[in-house]
LOZA-908717 format. One record per residue (C-alpha): residue in three letters; x, y, z. Coordinates in Angstrom, 3 decimals, always signed. Example, Ala and Ser with C-alpha at 12.3 -4.5 7.8 and 13.67 -1.06 7.14 Angstrom:
<atoms>
ATOM, r, X, Y, Z
ATOM, Ala, +12.300, -4.500, +7.800
ATOM, Ser, +13.670, -1.060, +7.140
</atoms>
This chain:
<atoms>
ATOM, r, X, Y, Z
ATOM, Met, +0.000, +0.000, +0.000
ATOM, Pro, +1.363, +3.466, -0.848
ATOM, Ser, +2.122, +5.903, +1.947
ATOM, Pro, -1.103, +7.575, +3.117
ATOM, Gln, -1.590, +11.243, +2.334
ATOM, Ile, -1.464, +13.340, +5.472
ATOM, Lys, -4.903, +14.835, +6.044
ATOM, Arg, -4.863, +15.494, +9.792
ATOM, Ala, -2.216, +16.207, +12.379
ATOM, Leu, -2.522, +16.030, +16.146
ATOM, Ile, -0.079, +18.475, +17.767
ATOM, Ser, +0.512, +18.569, +21.531
ATOM, Val, +4.002, +19.572, +22.619
ATOM, Ser, +5.817, +20.709, +25.737
ATOM, Asp, +8.810, +22.072, +23.810
ATOM, Lys, +7.211, +24.554, +21.424
ATOM, Thr, +10.414, +25.410, +19.557
ATOM, Gly, +9.543, +25.885, +15.871
ATOM, Val, +6.120, +24.245, +16.175
ATOM, Ala, +4.150, +27.260, +14.920
ATOM, Asp, +6.179, +27.505, +11.703
ATOM, Phe, +5.903, +23.742, +11.206
ATOM, Ala, +2.123, +23.865, +11.699
ATOM, Lys, +1.829, +26.763, +9.223
ATOM, Ala, +3.635, +24.680, +6.610
ATOM, Leu, +1.226, +21.803, +7.258
ATOM, Ala, -1.804, +24.073, +7.022
ATOM, Ala, -0.517, +25.455, +3.725
ATOM, Lys, -0.722, +21.886, +2.354
ATOM, Gly, -4.315, +21.541, +3.534
ATOM, Val, -3.580, +19.515, +6.670
ATOM, Glu, -6.175, +19.926, +9.452
ATOM, Ile, -4.587, +20.753, +12.798
ATOM, Tyr, -5.977, +19.305, +16.049
ATOM, Ser, -4.509, +20.377, +19.363
ATOM, Thr, -4.955, +20.774, +23.112
ATOM, Gly, -4.414, +23.260, +25.926
ATOM, Gly, -1.287, +25.389, +25.791
ATOM, Thr, -0.243, +24.125, +22.368
ATOM, Arg, -3.618, +25.048, +20.868
ATOM, Arg, -3.395, +28.555, +22.315
ATOM, His, +0.188, +28.919, +21.058
ATOM, Leu, -0.831, +27.950, +17.518
ATOM, Glu, -3.925, +30.160, +17.522
ATOM, Glu, -1.844, +33.131, +18.678
ATOM, Ala, +0.358, +32.447, +15.636
ATOM, Gly, -2.726, +32.888, +13.429
ATOM, Leu, -3.496, +29.223, +12.764
ATOM, Gln, -6.951, +27.682, +12.616
ATOM, Val, -6.941, +24.836, +15.128
ATOM, Ile, -9.597, +22.271, +16.064
ATOM, Asp, -9.760, +21.721, +19.818
ATOM, Val, -9.457, +18.040, +20.687
ATOM, Ala, -12.179, +18.498, +23.327
ATOM, Asp, -14.585, +19.785, +20.667
ATOM, Tyr, -13.782, +16.777, +18.482
ATOM, Thr, -14.131, +14.115, +21.198
ATOM, Gly, -17.025, +15.809, +22.971
ATOM, Phe, -15.175, +15.274, +26.224
ATOM, Pro, -13.587, +18.249, +28.008
ATOM, Glu, -10.120, +18.481, +29.463
ATOM, Met, -10.209, +17.893, +33.203
ATOM, Met, -8.119, +17.665, +36.357
ATOM, Asp, -5.864, +20.584, +35.369
ATOM, Gly, -5.028, +18.947, +32.043
ATOM, Arg, -4.202, +15.522, +33.478
ATOM, Val, -6.865, +14.067, +31.160
ATOM, Lys, -7.260, +15.508, +27.674
ATOM, Thr, -6.194, +13.157, +24.841
ATOM, Leu, -6.981, +9.793, +26.460
ATOM, His, -10.035, +9.043, +24.316
ATOM, Pro, -10.972, +6.289, +21.784
ATOM, Lys, -11.661, +8.859, +19.065
ATOM, Ile, -8.025, +9.937, +19.311
ATOM, Phe, -6.333, +6.561, +19.667
ATOM, Ala, -8.494, +4.752, +17.131
ATOM, Gly, -7.694, +7.489, +14.603
ATOM, Ile, -3.978, +7.020, +15.247
ATOM, Leu, -3.946, +3.198, +15.371
ATOM, Cys, -6.210, +2.499, +12.386
ATOM, Arg, -4.689, +0.167, +9.786
ATOM, His, -5.599, +1.822, +6.507
ATOM, Asp, -5.358, -1.415, +4.542
ATOM, Leu, -7.746, -3.332, +6.812
ATOM, Asp, -11.443, -2.981, +5.923
ATOM, Ser, -12.588, -3.923, +9.431
ATOM, Asp, -10.541, -1.092, +10.939
ATOM, Leu, -11.965, +1.412, +8.450
ATOM, Lys, -15.508, +0.158, +9.137
ATOM, Ser, -14.981, +0.662, +12.885
ATOM, Leu, -13.974, +4.269, +12.237
ATOM, Ala, -17.041, +4.849, +10.059
ATOM, Asp, -19.394, +3.219, +12.581
ATOM, His, -18.206, +5.561, +15.333
ATOM, Asp, -17.597, +8.708, +13.268
ATOM, Ile, -13.839, +8.656, +13.921
ATOM, Lys, -11.292, +10.452, +11.753
ATOM, Thr, -7.776, +9.235, +10.947
ATOM, Phe, -4.650, +10.999, +12.157
ATOM, Glu, -1.747, +10.443, +9.783
ATOM, Leu, +0.645, +12.716, +11.685
ATOM, Val, +1.197, +12.984, +15.439
ATOM, Val, +3.516, +15.707, +16.786
ATOM, Val, +4.172, +15.164, +20.484
ATOM, Asn, +7.050, +15.724, +22.882
ATOM, Leu, +6.840, +15.161, +26.596
ATOM, Tyr, +6.688, +17.143, +29.829
ATOM, Pro, +10.132, +18.362, +30.992
ATOM, Phe, +10.622, +15.824, +33.796
ATOM, Ala, +14.443, +15.740, +33.556
ATOM, Glu, +14.700, +19.522, +33.555
ATOM, Thr, +12.363, +19.735, +36.543
ATOM, Ile, +14.249, +17.307, +38.783
ATOM, Ala, +17.544, +19.017, +37.880
ATOM, Lys, +16.378, +22.168, +39.685
ATOM, Pro, +17.710, +22.567, +43.245
ATOM, Gly, +15.245, +21.938, +46.045
ATOM, Ile, +12.575, +20.406, +43.827
ATOM, Gln, +9.728, +18.764, +45.743
ATOM, Glu, +8.487, +15.287, +44.893
ATOM, Ser, +4.979, +16.649, +44.289
ATOM, Glu, +6.374, +19.003, +41.624
ATOM, Ala, +8.230, +16.139, +39.962
ATOM, Ile, +5.075, +14.011, +39.900
ATOM, Glu, +3.151, +16.680, +37.995
ATOM, Gln, +5.797, +16.491, +35.258
ATOM, Ile, +5.089, +12.798, +34.629
ATOM, Asp, +3.360, +12.799, +31.255
ATOM, Ile, +0.631, +10.193, +30.766
ATOM, Gly, -1.188, +11.002, +27.545
ATOM, Gly, +1.941, +12.113, +25.706
ATOM, Pro, +3.860, +8.805, +25.896
ATOM, Ser, +0.653, +6.947, +25.007
ATOM, Leu, +0.203, +9.065, +21.880
ATOM, Val, +3.848, +8.662, +20.907
ATOM, Arg, +3.797, +4.890, +21.368
ATOM, Ala, +0.522, +4.484, +19.518
ATOM, Ala, +1.726, +6.456, +16.513
ATOM, Ala, +5.082, +4.684, +16.553
ATOM, Lys, +3.405, +1.274, +16.678
ATOM, Asn, +1.311, +2.186, +13.638
ATOM, Asn, +4.254, +3.611, +11.695
ATOM, Ala, +3.104, +1.853, +8.522
ATOM, Phe, +0.408, +4.534, +8.303
ATOM, Thr, +1.183, +7.195, +10.928
ATOM, Ser, +4.161, +9.518, +11.210
ATOM, Ile, +5.315, +10.298, +14.765
ATOM, Val, +7.351, +13.477, +15.241
ATOM, Ser, +8.800, +13.545, +18.764
ATOM, Ser, +11.473, +16.258, +18.429
ATOM, Pro, +11.687, +19.718, +16.829
ATOM, Asp, +14.841, +18.454, +15.096
ATOM, Gln, +12.595, +16.324, +12.867
ATOM, Tyr, +10.352, +19.135, +11.605
ATOM, Ala, +12.467, +20.101, +8.608
ATOM, Gln, +12.703, +16.606, +7.101
ATOM, Val, +9.004, +15.833, +7.597
ATOM, Gln, +7.953, +19.225, +6.253
ATOM, Ser, +10.125, +18.777, +3.171
ATOM, Glu, +8.596, +15.385, +2.351
ATOM, Ile, +5.015, +16.559, +2.906
ATOM, Glu, +5.552, +19.620, +0.729
ATOM, Ala, +7.022, +17.450, -2.024
ATOM, Asn, +4.705, +14.431, -1.866
ATOM, Gly, +1.881, +15.103, +0.575
ATOM, Cys, +3.156, +12.257, +2.737
ATOM, Thr, +6.242, +10.834, +4.381
ATOM, Ser, +8.203, +7.880, +3.061
ATOM, Glu, +8.127, +4.458, +4.676
ATOM, Gln, +11.841, +4.784, +5.506
ATOM, Thr, +11.271, +8.117, +7.246
ATOM, Arg, +8.371, +6.745, +9.269
ATOM, Lys, +10.536, +3.866, +10.474
ATOM, Gln, +13.287, +6.268, +11.472
ATOM, Leu, +10.735, +8.402, +13.314
ATOM, Met, +9.361, +5.291, +15.017
ATOM, Ala, +12.786, +4.255, +16.296
ATOM, Ala, +13.457, +7.763, +17.614
ATOM, Ala, +10.032, +7.886, +19.256
ATOM, Phe, +10.514, +4.665, +21.198
ATOM, Ala, +13.964, +5.880, +22.272
ATOM, His, +12.320, +9.118, +23.439
ATOM, Thr, +9.723, +7.363, +25.602
ATOM, Ala, +12.264, +4.811, +26.870
ATOM, Glu, +14.589, +7.596, +28.013
ATOM, Tyr, +11.681, +9.439, +29.586
ATOM, Asp, +10.513, +6.394, +31.529
ATOM, Ala, +14.090, +5.575, +32.566
ATOM, Thr, +14.543, +9.114, +33.886
ATOM, Ile, +11.386, +8.840, +35.972
ATOM, Ser, +12.340, +5.375, +37.204
ATOM, Gly, +15.870, +6.488, +38.064
ATOM, Tyr, +14.619, +9.484, +40.026
ATOM, Phe, +12.234, +7.498, +42.189
ATOM, Gln, +14.706, +4.602, +42.563
ATOM, Ser, +17.244, +7.117, +43.898
ATOM, Gln, +14.636, +8.637, +46.202
ATOM, Ser, +13.811, +5.189, +47.573
ATOM, Ala, +17.485, +4.292, +47.962
ATOM, Ala, +18.121, +7.522, +49.884
ATOM, Glu, +15.189, +6.836, +52.175
ATOM, Ala, +16.532, +3.321, +52.763
ATOM, Gly, +19.978, +4.717, +53.541
ATOM, Thr, +21.767, +2.999, +50.648
ATOM, Glu, +23.992, +4.573, +47.994
ATOM, Phe, +22.799, +2.493, +45.072
ATOM, Pro, +19.200, +1.782, +43.951
ATOM, Ser, +17.901, -1.723, +43.268
ATOM, Ser, +18.135, -1.144, +39.524
ATOM, Ile, +19.992, +1.295, +37.284
ATOM, Asn, +18.863, +2.538, +33.884
ATOM, Leu, +21.715, +4.152, +31.987
ATOM, Arg, +20.440, +6.592, +29.380
ATOM, Leu, +23.076, +7.257, +26.747
ATOM, Gln, +22.792, +9.129, +23.475
ATOM, Lys, +25.099, +8.368, +20.584
ATOM, Lys, +27.189, +11.375, +19.677
ATOM, Cys, +29.278, +9.862, +16.906
ATOM, Gly, +31.003, +6.784, +15.604
ATOM, Leu, +34.758, +6.472, +16.053
ATOM, Arg, +37.274, +5.297, +13.478
ATOM, Tyr, +37.975, +2.273, +15.661
ATOM, Gly, +38.423, +1.253, +19.291
ATOM, Glu, +41.607, +0.510, +21.209
ATOM, Asn, +42.857, -1.344, +18.115
ATOM, Ser, +42.044, -0.956, +14.443
ATOM, His, +40.038, -4.198, +14.254
ATOM, Gln, +37.596, -3.047, +16.988
ATOM, Ala, +34.505, -1.015, +16.089
ATOM, Ala, +33.700, +1.838, +18.482
ATOM, Ala, +31.332, +4.750, +19.122
ATOM, Leu, +30.986, +7.636, +21.584
ATOM, Tyr, +27.866, +8.101, +23.717
ATOM, Arg, +26.937, +10.846, +26.136
ATOM, Leu, +24.954, +10.935, +29.354
ATOM, Pro, +22.177, +13.547, +29.207
ATOM, Asn, +22.247, +16.537, +31.547
ATOM, Cys, +25.916, +16.280, +32.550
ATOM, Asp, +26.620, +19.308, +34.751
ATOM, Gln, +30.441, +19.259, +34.588
ATOM, Ala, +32.842, +20.355, +31.867
ATOM, Asn, +33.553, +17.261, +29.811
ATOM, Leu, +35.034, +16.003, +26.569
ATOM, Ile, +31.771, +14.822, +25.033
ATOM, Asp, +30.406, +18.373, +24.958
ATOM, Ala, +33.762, +20.002, +24.191
ATOM, Lys, +34.259, +22.262, +21.197
ATOM, Gln, +37.021, +20.957, +18.926
ATOM, Leu, +38.970, +23.884, +17.528
ATOM, Asn, +41.484, +22.019, +15.384
ATOM, Gly, +42.701, +18.632, +14.260
ATOM, Lys, +41.345, +15.349, +13.001
ATOM, Glu, +38.686, +13.405, +14.851
ATOM, Leu, +39.480, +11.967, +18.244
ATOM, Ser, +40.204, +8.288, +18.686
ATOM, Tyr, +38.967, +5.947, +21.413
ATOM, Asn, +42.373, +6.067, +23.118
ATOM, Asn, +42.593, +9.867, +22.782
ATOM, Leu, +39.296, +10.218, +24.626
ATOM, Leu, +40.385, +7.966, +27.478
ATOM, Asp, +43.666, +9.844, +27.884
ATOM, Leu, +42.063, +13.282, +27.611
ATOM, Asp, +39.499, +12.368, +30.254
ATOM, Ser, +42.313, +11.455, +32.647
ATOM, Ala, +44.234, +14.623, +31.742
ATOM, Leu, +41.191, +16.755, +32.513
ATOM, Ser, +40.485, +14.944, +35.795
ATOM, Ile, +44.011, +15.594, +37.071
ATOM, Val, +44.044, +19.349, +36.494
ATOM, Arg, +40.424, +19.874, +37.550
ATOM, Gly, +41.427, +19.237, +41.162
ATOM, Gln, +44.280, +21.778, +41.235
ATOM, Ser, +43.663, +25.297, +42.534
ATOM, Ser, +46.863, +26.694, +40.966
ATOM, Pro, +47.578, +26.755, +37.220
ATOM, Ala, +48.321, +23.123, +36.382
ATOM, Cys, +49.344, +20.841, +33.538
ATOM, Ser, +49.045, +17.079, +33.090
ATOM, Val, +50.870, +15.080, +30.432
ATOM, Ile, +49.211, +11.711, +29.814
ATOM, Lys, +50.524, +8.652, +28.021
ATOM, His, +48.644, +5.349, +27.943
ATOM, Asn, +46.246, +6.664, +30.606
ATOM, Asn, +49.013, +7.381, +33.125
ATOM, Pro, +50.595, +10.743, +33.909
ATOM, Cys, +54.179, +10.815, +32.688
ATOM, Gly, +54.315, +14.412, +33.869
ATOM, Ala, +52.163, +16.804, +35.886
ATOM, Ala, +52.849, +20.052, +37.670
ATOM, Ala, +51.373, +23.133, +39.305
ATOM, Ala, +52.881, +26.619, +39.325
ATOM, Glu, +51.979, +30.276, +39.722
ATOM, Val, +51.619, +30.786, +35.960
ATOM, Leu, +50.475, +28.286, +33.356
ATOM, Val, +53.552, +28.260, +31.153
ATOM, Asp, +55.721, +27.294, +34.135
ATOM, Ala, +53.364, +24.435, +34.987
ATOM, Val, +53.583, +23.217, +31.386
ATOM, Arg, +57.364, +23.546, +31.351
ATOM, Lys, +57.659, +21.488, +34.543
ATOM, Gly, +55.058, +18.990, +33.353
ATOM, Phe, +57.029, +18.148, +30.208
ATOM, Ala, +60.256, +17.936, +32.182
ATOM, Gly, +58.806, +15.082, +34.253
ATOM, Asp, +59.464, +12.338, +31.694
ATOM, Pro, +60.284, +13.957, +28.334
ATOM, Ile, +60.917, +10.666, +26.537
ATOM, Ser, +57.550, +9.201, +27.518
ATOM, Ala, +55.823, +12.500, +26.728
ATOM, Phe, +56.301, +11.947, +22.979
ATOM, Gly, +52.820, +11.414, +21.491
ATOM, Ser, +51.089, +12.432, +24.716
ATOM, Val, +47.896, +14.364, +25.408
ATOM, Val, +47.943, +17.472, +27.600
ATOM, Gly, +45.405, +18.763, +30.115
ATOM, Leu, +45.400, +22.377, +31.370
ATOM, Asn, +43.138, +24.103, +33.888
ATOM, Arg, +43.536, +27.692, +32.695
ATOM, Glu, +43.009, +29.494, +29.400
ATOM, Val, +45.893, +28.718, +27.067
ATOM, Asp, +47.637, +32.043, +26.536
ATOM, Gln, +50.147, +33.105, +23.906
ATOM, Glu, +53.216, +32.341, +26.036
ATOM, Thr, +52.037, +28.818, +26.865
ATOM, Ala, +51.106, +28.128, +23.250
ATOM, Gln, +54.514, +29.344, +22.095
ATOM, Phe, +56.277, +27.004, +24.524
ATOM, Leu, +54.213, +24.078, +23.238
ATOM, Ala, +54.885, +25.070, +19.627
ATOM, Asp, +58.636, +25.439, +20.134
ATOM, Gly, +59.094, +22.305, +22.225
ATOM, Asp, +60.996, +19.322, +20.893
ATOM, Phe, +58.096, +16.936, +21.425
ATOM, Phe, +54.967, +15.686, +19.677
ATOM, Val, +51.526, +16.236, +21.205
ATOM, Glu, +48.381, +14.405, +20.071
ATOM, Ala, +45.794, +16.636, +21.750
ATOM, Ile, +45.369, +19.487, +24.220
ATOM, Val, +42.310, +20.037, +26.416
ATOM, Ala, +41.728, +23.284, +28.318
ATOM, Pro, +38.879, +25.514, +29.513
ATOM, Gln, +39.667, +28.136, +26.866
ATOM, Phe, +42.243, +29.047, +24.207
ATOM, Ser, +43.091, +32.665, +23.433
ATOM, Glu, +42.895, +33.676, +19.776
ATOM, Ser, +46.653, +34.101, +19.604
ATOM, Ala, +47.177, +30.659, +21.176
ATOM, Ile, +44.890, +29.026, +18.614
ATOM, Glu, +46.741, +30.698, +15.767
ATOM, Ile, +50.124, +29.568, +17.120
ATOM, Leu, +49.049, +25.991, +17.767
ATOM, Lys, +47.403, +25.709, +14.341
ATOM, Thr, +50.340, +27.047, +12.374
ATOM, Gln, +53.695, +26.813, +14.130
ATOM, Pro, +54.368, +23.324, +15.521
ATOM, Lys, +55.623, +20.561, +13.268
ATOM, Trp, +52.486, +18.654, +14.271
ATOM, Lys, +50.157, +21.621, +13.522
ATOM, Lys, +47.855, +19.877, +11.028
ATOM, Asn, +46.796, +17.117, +13.346
ATOM, Val, +46.912, +18.480, +16.892
ATOM, Arg, +43.445, +18.355, +18.414
ATOM, Leu, +42.465, +21.392, +20.476
ATOM, Leu, +39.540, +20.738, +22.843
ATOM, Gln, +37.831, +23.641, +24.604
ATOM, Val, +35.579, +22.532, +27.486
ATOM, Gly, +34.698, +25.783, +29.266
ATOM, Pro, +35.060, +26.490, +33.012
ATOM, Leu, +36.080, +23.340, +34.877
ATOM, Gly, +34.494, +24.056, +38.244
ATOM, Asp, +35.063, +21.851, +41.258
ATOM, Ala, +34.879, +18.072, +41.067
ATOM, Lys, +31.423, +16.793, +42.005
ATOM, Ala, +30.359, +13.535, +43.621
ATOM, Arg, +29.247, +11.052, +40.985
ATOM, His, +29.035, +7.370, +40.207
ATOM, Glu, +31.121, +5.518, +37.666
ATOM, Tyr, +30.472, +2.210, +35.945
ATOM, Arg, +32.578, -0.548, +34.435
ATOM, Phe, +31.152, -3.382, +32.417
ATOM, Leu, +31.946, -7.042, +32.956
ATOM, Val, +30.858, -9.991, +30.830
ATOM, Gly, +27.274, -10.437, +31.953
ATOM, Gly, +27.078, -7.446, +34.278
ATOM, Met, +28.364, -4.139, +35.531
ATOM, Leu, +30.211, -2.694, +38.506
ATOM, Ala, +29.112, +0.607, +40.029
ATOM, Gln, +30.962, +2.712, +42.562
ATOM, Gln, +31.374, +6.217, +43.870
ATOM, Ala, +33.983, +7.911, +41.711
ATOM, Asp, +37.259, +8.684, +43.521
ATOM, Cys, +37.120, +12.315, +42.483
ATOM, Leu, +36.606, +14.383, +45.630
ATOM, Pro, +39.538, +16.102, +47.382
ATOM, Asp, +41.241, +14.548, +50.394
ATOM, Asp, +41.198, +16.061, +53.880
ATOM, Pro, +44.766, +16.624, +55.102
ATOM, Ser, +43.454, +17.502, +58.570
ATOM, Ser, +42.683, +13.800, +59.037
ATOM, Trp, +46.234, +12.680, +58.235
ATOM, Thr, +48.500, +11.306, +60.962
ATOM, Ile, +52.289, +11.260, +61.273
ATOM, Pro, +53.496, +8.062, +63.030
ATOM, Thr, +57.240, +8.676, +62.584
ATOM, Lys, +59.669, +10.467, +64.881
ATOM, Ala, +60.686, +12.840, +62.093
ATOM, Gln, +57.979, +15.381, +61.223
ATOM, Pro, +57.578, +17.054, +57.823
ATOM, Asp, +57.960, +20.831, +57.827
ATOM, Glu, +55.429, +23.099, +56.148
ATOM, Ala, +57.160, +22.988, +52.758
ATOM, Leu, +57.349, +19.201, +52.782
ATOM, Met, +53.702, +18.979, +53.814
ATOM, Glu, +52.678, +21.093, +50.826
ATOM, Glu, +54.700, +18.804, +48.568
ATOM, Leu, +53.055, +15.749, +50.138
ATOM, Lys, +49.626, +17.248, +49.447
ATOM, Phe, +50.539, +17.674, +45.791
ATOM, Gly, +51.935, +14.148, +45.504
ATOM, Trp, +48.865, +12.648, +47.147
ATOM, Ser, +46.567, +14.582, +44.799
ATOM, Met, +48.415, +13.021, +41.852
ATOM, Ile, +48.761, +9.395, +42.926
ATOM, Arg, +45.082, +8.564, +42.478
ATOM, Phe, +45.538, +9.035, +38.721
ATOM, Val, +48.372, +6.495, +38.381
ATOM, Lys, +47.554, +2.846, +37.685
ATOM, Ser, +48.164, +0.639, +40.708
ATOM, Asn, +50.486, -0.504, +42.055
ATOM, Ala, +51.380, +3.178, +41.943
ATOM, Ile, +54.396, +5.066, +43.241
ATOM, Ser, +55.266, +8.653, +42.372
ATOM, Leu, +58.096, +11.010, +43.259
ATOM, Ser, +57.323, +14.717, +43.211
ATOM, Lys, +59.365, +17.825, +43.795
ATOM, Asp, +58.513, +21.517, +43.510
ATOM, Arg, +54.872, +20.521, +42.818
ATOM, Ser, +55.935, +18.464, +39.820
ATOM, Leu, +56.028, +14.745, +39.116
ATOM, Val, +59.636, +13.697, +38.539
ATOM, Gly, +59.258, +9.917, +38.639
ATOM, Val, +56.306, +7.563, +38.200
ATOM, Gly, +56.125, +3.800, +38.673
ATOM, Ala, +52.763, +2.513, +37.393
ATOM, Gly, +50.884, -0.718, +36.979
ATOM, Gln, +53.412, -3.102, +38.479
ATOM, Met, +52.494, -6.349, +40.210
ATOM, Ser, +55.088, -5.598, +42.926
ATOM, Arg, +55.080, -2.319, +44.818
ATOM, Val, +58.845, -2.436, +45.252
ATOM, Asp, +59.200, -2.640, +41.455
ATOM, Ser, +57.096, +0.525, +41.157
ATOM, Val, +59.432, +2.206, +43.651
ATOM, Lys, +62.478, +1.185, +41.607
ATOM, Ile, +60.924, +2.446, +38.373
ATOM, Ser, +59.962, +5.806, +39.868
ATOM, Ile, +63.488, +6.274, +41.218
ATOM, Arg, +65.034, +5.342, +37.881
ATOM, Lys, +62.745, +7.772, +36.065
ATOM, Ala, +63.581, +10.589, +38.482
ATOM, Gly, +67.357, +10.077, +38.452
ATOM, Glu, +69.151, +12.826, +40.363
ATOM, Arg, +65.841, +14.646, +40.845
ATOM, Ser, +64.878, +12.054, +43.459
ATOM, Gln, +67.116, +13.928, +45.928
ATOM, Gly, +64.759, +15.903, +48.161
ATOM, Ser, +61.598, +14.546, +46.527
ATOM, Val, +58.550, +13.126, +48.306
ATOM, Leu, +57.254, +9.627, +47.625
ATOM, Ser, +53.526, +8.843, +47.342
ATOM, Ser, +52.141, +5.304, +47.424
ATOM, Asp, +48.527, +4.627, +46.442
ATOM, Ala, +48.236, +1.765, +48.977
ATOM, Phe, +50.095, +0.619, +52.074
ATOM, Phe, +53.576, -0.883, +51.950
ATOM, Pro, +53.193, -4.612, +52.662
ATOM, Phe, +56.855, -4.797, +53.660
ATOM, Ala, +59.566, -2.373, +54.739
ATOM, Asp, +61.785, -3.227, +51.729
ATOM, Ser, +60.858, -0.072, +49.773
ATOM, Ile, +62.031, +2.324, +52.496
ATOM, Pro, +65.813, +1.700, +52.166
ATOM, Leu, +65.471, +2.166, +48.389
ATOM, Ala, +63.719, +5.487, +48.942
ATOM, Ala, +66.322, +6.590, +51.503
ATOM, Glu, +69.210, +5.728, +49.201
ATOM, Ala, +67.567, +7.778, +46.426
ATOM, Gly, +67.343, +10.797, +48.719
ATOM, Val, +63.576, +10.813, +49.299
ATOM, Ala, +62.753, +13.478, +51.901
ATOM, Ala, +59.268, +12.327, +52.981
ATOM, Ile, +56.690, +9.623, +52.293
ATOM, Ile, +52.888, +9.543, +52.193
ATOM, Gln, +50.876, +6.339, +52.126
ATOM, Pro, +47.475, +5.144, +53.430
ATOM, Gly, +48.762, +2.940, +56.250
ATOM, Gly, +46.766, -0.023, +57.454
ATOM, Ser, +49.192, -2.909, +56.914
ATOM, Val, +49.796, -5.532, +59.598
ATOM, Arg, +53.468, -4.582, +59.108
ATOM, Asp, +52.959, -0.832, +59.523
ATOM, Gln, +55.263, -0.768, +62.528
ATOM, Glu, +58.099, -2.342, +60.514
ATOM, Val, +57.666, +0.373, +57.884
ATOM, Ile, +57.565, +3.093, +60.576
ATOM, Asp, +60.721, +1.679, +62.159
ATOM, Ala, +62.492, +1.683, +58.771
ATOM, Cys, +61.551, +5.342, +58.246
ATOM, Asp, +62.767, +6.193, +61.747
ATOM, Glu, +66.043, +4.400, +61.039
ATOM, His, +66.613, +6.586, +57.976
ATOM, Gly, +65.166, +9.786, +59.478
ATOM, Ile, +62.366, +10.011, +56.916
ATOM, Pro, +59.053, +11.548, +57.996
ATOM, Met, +56.012, +9.550, +56.874
ATOM, Val, +52.337, +10.533, +56.707
ATOM, Phe, +49.432, +8.094, +56.975
ATOM, Ala, +46.595, +9.455, +54.816
ATOM, Gly, +44.131, +6.869, +56.102
ATOM, Asn, +42.620, +6.044, +52.716
ATOM, Arg, +44.036, +4.456, +49.598
ATOM, His, +43.738, +5.480, +45.939
ATOM, Phe, +43.829, +2.273, +43.902
ATOM, Arg, +43.196, +2.786, +40.197
ATOM, His, +42.754, -0.476, +38.306
</atoms>
C-alpha cells in the first residue's frame, strides 16, 4: 500500500520550539490541525486555525489537564490500519477520523528534577501520561502514521510533505525508532529518580536497579585497536565540563584512546587550585605540575618524563595564553591533543600554524572546569556491571597522621599534598616522586610495589634527591624504604593499614624520613 496522504495532524508539545512555523507549513498543504491546551493557544496566537481536541471528542479536558487526549476517538484514529477494511468500518461506525501525523514531545521531567530543592509533588506533575501513550501508539502504527517527537525532525518531515503530501516508509521507520527511544529515556529518567529517592530513604547509595540513558554522539574510526569497532555516547544533563560536549577547535577526529587519555588529563588538572598541567601517556601521567603561571606548569610537566611525553595528550586548567602556546609550539616533542577551559585567539593561531604537528593536533575547549562533584562511575563485565562512587573528591589533610619520629615541615607537607593529589591518577600498584609541585618519577601498573618504587626512582634520576614519595596503597613490607632513603627521598605519604605498619615506621625512623598516613588508599585499576 502506498504511503497515506497526510490529512490530519494532532499536535501537543511541551517544547514549542519551531512548532508554529511547522504547523503553518502543514496548514498550507491543507492539513487539518488538532490540538490541546497550551499548544492550541500557542498555535492560535500564531494565526493558525486549530480544532480543539475536546470539541472533536465531545469530552472536556479535566483535572488541570491531566486528562485531555486519552479518548478512543483519538487513539483509534492514530492506530487504524488503513489497509484493513474492518478497521476502516470501525472508524465509520463511530464517526472517527484518521490521524496520519502525530507531533508530540513530553513534559520536561528531567529539567524539573535538575532544579535545586525540587519537591516530589512538583516532579510528579511532570510525569506525562497522555503524551507517551500518543507517541507509542503512533510509533506502533508507523506503517500509516508519522510520529514526530522532536523539533529536530520538523524540517525533514515538512520537506517530504511539501514534495509528496506524505512521508516515506523509511522516514516513518526512522521516526518510530526515535520515538521509542524518546519514551524509553523518559521512563528511565522517571524510574531512576524514584529509585534514587527510595534508595536515599533506605539509607543505601545504590538503587535496586539502574537505567543508563546514553545518546550516541558519533562513531569512532575504531576502538583501542584498528580491528575493533567503536562509538561515543553521552549521558544527558551532565553538569560538569567534559570532553563529550567540548568544542574541537582544530585537528582530526578523536580516537577511542585519545578520549580515554584526555578524560584522565582533565580529571588531574580539575582538582588543582593553581595553574596546572598534566601530560598523559597510555592513561598514566608521565608528567604533571602546578605553578603560579600556566607556562611554568607546562614547562615542569614536560620535564617530568620527556621521553615518555612523545605522542602524549595534555590537560590544562587555565586558558591557554600566547606564552604557553609558544612554549608548546617550540618544544621538541609531539603532542596528540590538548584540552583546556579556553584558548586565546593568539594561542589558537600559534598551535594551528607553528608546531611541526600543527595539522593534526586536536584542540579541545571545554569551558570552566568548576570543582569536582560527587558522581558514580560504571565498568562493564561480561554479563554485568560494577558501580561505585567515583574517587574524584579532594582529600582532607586535617585527618592525616604522622606516626614517625621525624615530622615534615610546612614545605614538605605542601609537597606531600601535591603528591597525594596526583597518585590517584596512576595505575596501581602506583608510586610517584614529586618535587617543587611536579612529578619527577612515576612507577605505574606493576604487580610488585617495590618494582614501582624502583621504576619511579630510575625515572627521576638525580631529581629524586629531596623529593617526596607517594604510594597509592600501604607498603606490605619495609623493603621499599631503604630504596627510597638511598635515592634521597625526603618524605613519604601512604594510606597505612598494613599488619606490618610498625616495621615500615621503624624503617623510616632508622633513615630519618618523615612519613604521613593518609588513612585512605587510591587504587586505580
